N, C-alpha and C positions, 0 to 999 in steps of 0.2 A: 634927422638921420644921425646915427652915432658916428663919432670921429673914427673909431676903429671897428671895422667889420671883419669878419672871418674871411680871409683871402680865398681859402678853398671853396667856401660857399659862393662867393662872388664869381670865381672862375667856373664852377659847376653851372651856375645860373647863366653865365654868358654862353657856355657851350650848349646849354639847352635852348637858348634863344636862337643861336646859329642853326641848330638842328631843326628847330621849328620852321625857320626860313627854308632850309633844305627840303623839309617834308612838303611844304607848299609847292616848291618847284618840282619835286618828284611826283606829286599827285598830278600836276599838269603835264609833266614830261617824263614818262617812265624810262626813256632812253638814258636817263641819268644813272640808272643802275649799271648799265654797260660802261659808262665813263668811270663810275666808282670802282668797278672790277679792274679796269685798266690802271687806275691809281693804286689799287691794292696790289696788283702785280708788281708795280715799281716798289711799293713798300716792302713786299716779300723779298725782292732782290736785296734790299738794304738791311732787312731784319729777318733773315731766313729762319731763325729758330724761335721766333716769338709766337706765343700762343694766340695773340690777337689776330694773326693772319688767318689761321684756320677758323677762328670764331667768326670773323667777318665773311669769309668764304661761305660759311653755312648761312649766315644772315642774308647774304646777297642771292642765295638760291631760293629764298622765300618769295611769295607773292608781294606785290608792291604795298598793299595795305598792311601786311605784317612787318615789312621793313619800316614803314612809317611809324608803326607802333613802337618799334625798337628805338627809332631816332628820337621820339618825343617822350619815351617812357620815363617814369619817375623813380623806378627801382634802382637798386645798387648795380645790377648787371648793365642796365642801360647807361647809367652814369659812367661805369668803367669802360664800356665800349665807345662812348663818345670821346674818350681820351685818345683813341687811335683810329678815329673815323676816316675812311678813305673818301667820304663825300666832301669833306672840307677842302681837300686838294684836288678833287675831280675837275676835269676840264669843264669850263663853263661856270664853275662856282668861284667867286672871287671875294674873299674876305681880307684882301690885302689893303684895301683903301682905308687910310687912316681915319677919315671922318666916320665911316661905317663902324670901324672897330671902336672908336670913341663912343659912338651912340649906343652900341651894344654894351660896352662896359658901364656906361652911365645907367642904362636900363637895368643891368644886372645888380648894380649897387642899390638902386631904388627898391627892386624886388627883394633883395636879401635883407634890406633894412626893415621892410614891412613884415617879413616872416617872423622876426623875433627869435625866440628859442627854437632850435631845431634838434631833431633826434640824430645821434650818430649811429654808426653801424652796430654798436653794442646795445643799443636801445636806451642808453643813458641820455639825459637831457644836457644840452650845452647851450650857451648863449652866443648868438651871432656877434653881438657887441662885446 
């Protein structure tokens, strides 16, 4: 593994891993959508003029299988939405344990290192290392 990996790529990969875990939970327990709505309400109070609030409100009105597709999506929109996800702070989801965060971070570094060159949003190639 390279000594210097692109930090943004590692963070995006870690968020994807977290949202894959959330998607598994959501598939087993659709009531998580309601808890995410409650978390989004609190986020809306704190960030009333942010566009992500309306975007997540629209996502949370979709059927569970479509929400799961957004959570684990590989596209730019899914990546952007994961940055403000109400699922991460929803009641019953706990990503505060240091050991879990460390394991997710290590897995993200391994996956980012395996990917090698990745395309940026302009379509140009850049190197992770």
